[in-house]
C-alpha positions in Angstrom: -56.4 -19.9 8.1 -55.3 -22.9 6.0 -57.0 -26.3 6.1 -54.0 -27.8 8.0 -54.2 -25.1 10.7 -58.0 -25.7 10.9 -57.5 -29.4 11.2 -55.0 -28.9 14.0 -57.4 -26.7 15.9 -60.2 -29.2 15.4 -58.0 -31.8 17.0 -57.3 -29.6 20.0 -61.0 -28.7 20.3 -61.9 -32.4 20.7 -60.3 -32.5 24.1 -61.7 -29.2 25.6 -65.0 -28.9 27.4 -67.8 -26.6 26.4 -67.6 -23.5 28.5 -70.5 -21.4 27.3 -74.1 -22.2 26.3 -76.3 -20.1 24.0 -79.9 -20.2 25.1 -83.3 -18.7 24.3 -82.1 -15.1 24.2 -79.5 -16.0 21.6 -76.6 -13.5 21.0 -76.9 -10.6 23.4 -74.2 -7.9 23.9 -73.5 -9.4 27.4 -73.0 -12.8 25.9 -70.6 -11.4 23.3 -68.6 -9.8 26.1 -68.4 -13.1 28.0 -67.3 -14.9 24.7 -64.7 -12.1 24.2 -63.3 -12.6 27.8 -63.2 -16.4 27.4 -61.5 -16.3 24.1 -58.9 -13.8 25.2 -58.0 -16.0 28.2 -58.0 -19.4 26.3 -57.6 -18.7 22.6 -59.7 -21.7 21.6 -63.2 -22.1 23.0 -66.2 -24.4 22.5 -69.8 -23.3 22.8 -73.0 -25.2 22.8 -76.3 -23.9 21.2 -79.2 -25.2 23.4 -82.3 -26.6 21.8 -84.5 -23.7 23.0 -82.4 -21.3 20.8 -84.2 -21.0 17.5 -81.3 -19.4 15.6 -79.1 -21.3 13.2 -75.8 -22.3 14.8 -73.8 -21.3 11.7 -75.3 -17.9 11.7 -74.6 -17.5 15.5 -71.0 -18.6 14.9 -70.5 -16.0 12.2 -72.0 -13.2 14.3 -69.9 -14.2 17.3 -66.7 -14.4 15.2 -67.4 -10.9 13.7 -68.2 -9.3 17.1 -65.2 -10.8 18.9 -62.6 -10.7 16.1 -62.2 -14.4 16.2 -62.4 -17.1 13.5 -64.9 -20.0 13.2 -62.9 -23.3 13.4 -66.0 -25.5 13.0 -69.7 -25.9 13.6 -70.9 -29.4 14.1 -74.5 -29.8 14.9 -75.0 -27.4 17.9 -71.3 -27.1 18.8 -69.3 -24.1 17.8 -65.5 -23.8 18.1 -63.9 -20.3 17.9 -60.2 -19.4 17.8 -58.4 -16.1 18.3 -54.6 -16.0 18.8 -53.4 -14.1 21.9 -51.4 -11.0 21.1 -49.4 -11.0 24.4 -48.8 -14.7 25.2 -49.9 -17.1 22.5 -50.4 -20.7 23.8 -51.3 -22.3 20.5 -48.7 -21.9 17.7 -50.0 -22.4 14.2 -47.5 -23.2 11.5 
């Protein structure tokens, strides 16, 4: 992913709501499944790492990206943005 594509996705992510929250149990297989379902439906998702989660948000983002086949767009504070293009019906077109 180029820096221009990443910047475009960051701009889109500013306008979307956080749909998943990572809590005390951190990254479980069930949570990875729900992230995979959400990213397949939306392509671009925003997650929030709650304060009771002791893991580093950057590490969580990398683990989730690896397990879901997505890419980390950005990690700011406790917010994570992930992107995975849809194979069937892409909604976001990257140049």
